[in-house]
N, C-alpha and C positions, 0 to 999 in steps of 0.2 A: 242706607237701610231704611226701610218704612217701619213705622209701629205698627205692631198686631194686636189685637183683640181677644182676650180670653173671657169676656162676660159669659154669663150665663144664658144671655139671648141669642149667643153666637155657638152655644154648645148644644149638639144634637144628640141626644142618648135614645135609642130604642130598645127596648126589651120585649122580645118575642112579637116585633113588629109593632108595638104601641110607644110612640114618642111621649117622653116623660119631660113635663115643663114644671111640675108643683115643688120646684126644690125648697129644701128645708132652710133652716136659719145658720147650719154649719159654714165657719169661712170656706171650706171646699165640698161643697156636697155631692161630688164625684170623685173619687179616688181609685186607683188602679196600681197594684203592685204584683211582683212575682211570688208566687208560692214558694218554689224551690228554686236554688241557686243554679245558674246556667250552666257553671262549671266549677268543678272541685280540684284543688290542687292537693295532691297527697304526696308528703315530702317524708323520706326516710331518714335513718338516723346518721347515715352518710351524706352524699351529696346528691344522692337520686332522687328522682321525683317522677312523678306521673301525673297526667290530666287526665279527669273523668268529664266527660260532656254530656248534659243532659239534652236530648233532642228537643224535649218540650217541658221548660220548667213550669208551664202552667200560670194563672194569673188569677188575683182576688180584685173583686170591685166591691167598694163600699159605697152605698147610695144613702143621702140623707134626704128625706120628703117631708112635705109639711103634713103633719097629722090631720085626717078628718077630710084629706083630698079623694078625689076619685083616683089619682095615681098611686096613693098610699094604699087604697082599698083592694086596687089592681095587685099591687107587690103583694099585699098579704094574702089575696086569693091564691096567687102563684106559690107562696110559700107554703100555704095550708095543705095544696094540693099535690104538691111535690113534684111539680111542674120541672119538665126540661127547660133549661135558660138558653135563649141566643142574644147576645147583646152587640149592639152597633154604636159608636161613638166616634162622633165628627166635631172638629172644631173649624167652623166657617172661618174663611181668610187664612187659614195656615193649612199645613199639608198634614196635618195631624188626624189620623184615622186609625180604628181599630175594630176587631170583629171577634168576639169571643163565640165560642161554640163548646157543646157537651157540657153546659153549666148547671149549676145545682146551687139554689139558695142554701147555705150552709146555717145561716142563723140571721134572727133579726136581732134588735138591739132593747136596750132598758125604755121603759117608758116612765116618766117623769111628768106627774098631773096632779092636780087639785092644791097647788100651791101658787107660788109666783113666777113661775116659769114652766114650759112646756116643751119635752123634750122632740126632737124631730123623730120621724120614723126612720129606722135604721135597717137598712138590708146588707147581708154580706153573700155575694154570689163568687163562688168557685169555678174556674172554667179550664177543661181540659185541654182545649185548642185555644189559642190566642195567637192573632196575627195583628201587627200594628206599623204604624211610620209615624217616625215622631217629627217628620216634616224638616222646615228649614229651608233656607232660599237656595 
């Protein structure tokens, strides 16, 4: 088994064709998670049950960018203009890839300024279409 690297310099994220590189100080400046459950188990009072599958549970991506950078300004302009979002993610050296389509930036994050710390620029994007491969050997 060889060692793999998930360093940010080997993480390629594009939003509407622009590669983002100005990652913030968050421990994980890129995260994605499901919006809805893929399957739901409904159990009756007896021993019967049924399974309800969602064909597309959607995906939520959260990005943390350094404030004041061109990437942060770009994301803010997409948020302000209510642009539709397409995102690609690839981890170089592994087989992890993902594509999000039919996306919207649902919110940005809080701004912490004028103190001893500065918060990252945070953008939350939700996608109706999501395909991914978690890779592996």
